[in-house]
N, C-alpha and C positions, 0 to 999 in steps of 0.2 A: 456449574459456577466458571469453571476455566474456560469452557466455550462461549459463554455469554459474555465476558470478559473480549475475548477473542476478536466475537463476531464484530464486537463496537471498535474495536481498535485497527481493523487493517485499515490502513491509508495509504496512499499512494498517490503517486506524480511522478514526473521526471522528464529527463532530457531527450534533443530531438537525434535521430540518428535516419541515415539512409534506409528508404523501403527496401524489399525483396520482396519475390511471388513468394505463395505459399509453397511451404513444402509439402513433396507429394509424399500419401503413403504406398508402403511396396506390398510385397505379397499380403495374402490375407494369413492374419494368426501371426505374424510379425509386430515387434513392438510398435512399430511406425505405425502400420496400420491400426492396431489397439488403440491408436491415441486418438481416436475416436469410435470408438469411445469420446473422443471429444465433439463438438459441435460447432461449426463455423456460423455465423447468424450477421450477412454479410451487410454492410451499410446501415445497420440498426442502429448504428449512434449517430450523433453529430459530428463537427468537423474536428479533427482531432482528439480523441477518446484520452483519457489520461489515467484520472483515479476512480478507485472503485469501491463500495461497500454494501455490507449485506444489511439487511434492516431486520433480520428473522424470517421474510417471507420473499421480499423482491431485492432485486440487484441495481443500484445507482452507476450513474458513469458521468464524471464531468467531462465535458467539451472544449476544451481551453479556446479554443479559434473562435466556436460557436456562442460562446458565452451564455451556456445553458446545462444542465444537467437532466440526461436520460433512466428513466423508470423502466426496467426490465422486470417481467416474471418470473421469479426464480425456477418454476419448473418448464417453463418456454420457450424462456428468450423473446417472447412478446415485448413490443413497446409498449408501454401503459401509457406513457406521458411523457414530454419535454418539456423542458418548466425553465424560466429566466432565472441566470446569476446575476453575474455583473462581470468585471474584466478576467477573462482569460482562468478561469475557476482551473485549480490544481486538485488541492489536497480536500478532504472529503471523511468525515465521520458521521457515526449514527449514536445518538446519547439515551437510547430507548423509545423518545418520541419522535425526534425531529432529525433530521438531516442537516448536520454543518458544510458547507462548502465553500474553503479558503479561495479567494480570489486575489487579484494585484491591486491590494488597498482597502479590501473589504472583506465580511464575514457575513453568509448568507444563512440565514435560518428555515428553514423549508418542513411543514407540516408533513410526515413519510404516508400518512394515509392518505391526503389528497393533493399534496404537490403543492399547497399555496404558502407562498413566502410570508412569515410572519415577522420577519425584522431584517434590517441591512445595516451591518454596522462598519463604522469606520475604523480600519485596522492602517497600521503601519504598510510601506508597499513590500512588495514580492514577499506577501505570507504564503508560502505554498505547500503545506504537508498541516495535517489537523490528528489531534487523538482526545480522546475525553477518558477522565479517569472516576467518573460515577457522580462529579458535583460541576465539572470547568472542563471546557475547550481548550486546549492548549495547541499554540500553533510555533511555526517557527519563523522571520524573517530572515532569509537571506540576503538583503539587502543592510540588514543593522545587524546583523548575529547577536540576536536576541531569539528566545524562547518568550511566550505570552500567554499569560495566563487569563481567559475570558470566562466569566461567570454564566453559566450556561441559562441560567434562568432569567438573565435580564438581557444579556449579550454586552455587559461593561467589563473593560480591562481593569482587573484587579491585582494585576503584578506584570512588571516586563524584567526580566533577567538575563543576563552576558553569557553567552554562550561562545564556542569556538567558531573561526570565521566559517562564514556563507554555509548555514546548514541548511539541511537538505531531506532531513528525515527526522521524525518523532514518534517515540512510543510509549507505553505507560505499564508499569511491572504489577500495578497493584499495591503499591506504597511510591513508589519514583518516579520521574520523567526521564526519558531519556532523549537525548539529540545528539544524532550523527552529525557531522561537519567535514570540512575539509583537514583529515591526517587527526581528527580528534574526538574522541565522543563524551560527551558530559552528563552526568548524572546529576539530579537535583530534587530535592523532596519537594511533591506534591502539594503538603501540605502548606509550605509558605517560600518555597524558591530556593530554598538552601543549598548550594555547592556541596554535593555528598561526595564527588571525587571527579577527575579529569584522567582518560587516559587514552592512549597513541591507539588509534581506530584503522589503522593498515592502510590507509591511503586516502582517495576522495572519495569518501564515503557516503553512500546517499540512502537507501532504502534500512528500514530498521524493524524486527520484529521480537516479539518476546513469545518464550515457549512454555512458560509456567515456570522456567528456574533459570534459563539462558537467554541472553540478548544478544542477536545474530545481525550483524552489519554487512550490507554487500557495499564493496568497494570498486567503484568504476575503474578504477585505477590503483592497484594492478590487476584489476578481474579476479577479485577473490571475494570469500566471504569469510568473515572472524566470527568468533564464538564466543562471547563472555560470561561467566557464571555472575548472575545479577546481583547478589551477595556482597560481594568484594569487588566485580570488575576484572577478575584476573582473566589473563587471555587465556582460553582452554585451546583454541585450534583455528588454524589457515584453511581452508578449502578452496580448490581451482572451482570457478564458475565459467559460463560461457564469456560470450564477446560483452563489454559494457553491461554488468547485471545491474539492475535499478531497483526492483522493489522485491520484499519479500512476504511472505506469508506463510502462518504453521497451521496442518492439519488436523493437529493431535499427535501426532508420529512423526510427520516429515516436514522437512522446511524447503518452499519451494522458492525458486530465485528467477524473476523474469530476466532475460537476456535480452537486452534493446538491440544491441547488433548484431547477434547470430540468428533472431528468429526461434526464439526457444524457450524453455526454461527449465532450469534446472533442478531436480530435487536429492536431497539429501537427507540422510536418516538424521533425525534429531539428535540419538543418543550418541553415537558414533563419529557423523559426519561422512562416513560412508556416501558414495553414490549411489543413489538409486536408478536413476538415469536420467537421460535427456529428452524432451519431447517436442514436439513441433506446435508454433502457434502461427497469428497472422503477424504482419510485420509491424516490427520496430514496439514489441510488448513492452508496455510501462507500469500501470496498476494491477494489483493481484488483490484478492478477497476469497476468503472460504465460507459457502455457505451450509456447512455439515456434511458435505455429499462430496458437492463439487468446486472445483477451482473456476473462477473466473476472470479472465484476464483482456483488459483493453490495449489495444493493439493499434497504436497511432498514425501509423502513415497508411492503413488497408480502412483506415475507420471501421473496423471490428470489434465485436467479444470472441472470446475464443471460450469455450465452455471446455472444461476436463474433468471427466467424471473420476474423479481423484478415488476413493473408496475403491469402486470398480478395477480402475486401471493400475492399481498396484495391489489387487489382493492376489494371493496364492494364488486361485484357479487361472489367472492371467498371466 
């Protein structure tokens, strides 16, 4: 059940950074060489790929300059289709049947099996990220500093709730919605939007993920990751990330953080926060999602997706 929740929660997006060339592998057998284990799929995505989601079989990537979303075959990375969205799609979520893409002013609902657009719904400006709570799609509006609750069956807005300034991340923990903003982390009841608590987040917070017990938040400034106990909001730890950490995903054991300024992904042990490793990606990694075996990372500047075999890379044999 946890993996099903996690598969539909990984949402992505985020900030722009100058690109660099691909990191090169060193001698065979080295950590860098074993990172592909990773595969680059050059130019398989549209202009400025950003958010990533897994639908149980395939990977979906929003292309925020292309105003579309790309569907990739999960086992090969083959492009299965590219479908129109609307103004600069960022956030993306899967609800078990449909892909939802948050754009600047609209929310687009796409049938995952065919790519057909089922509905396009008007939203406040700059809705950048999305999460699914089992019944509703939750968005955050950067421009209005709100969390927005949308009934998935109809696309109707059923609630709008004030959160911290300029929110840039949202996640569901099974009961509550968490919104990361500039300097604050807001916890709301998913049932009615009541604020349960507001906690200092550690900086300019962006990506956010739930590991089954804790909330993890990426802070672009001061380039750290903070861990909070989901039940109480207590701060459990602060850990160093790479340059400009963006988005976070959980693989069942470890937390993965994309570093937009250092073209890498940082992996931390979810229990201890200890550094497991740092691995190269394409240029300016943004969104990230786990498919049960591999991590998929949208690399905005090189317009590629990096696939890392997480299970094999981090296994004792390697």
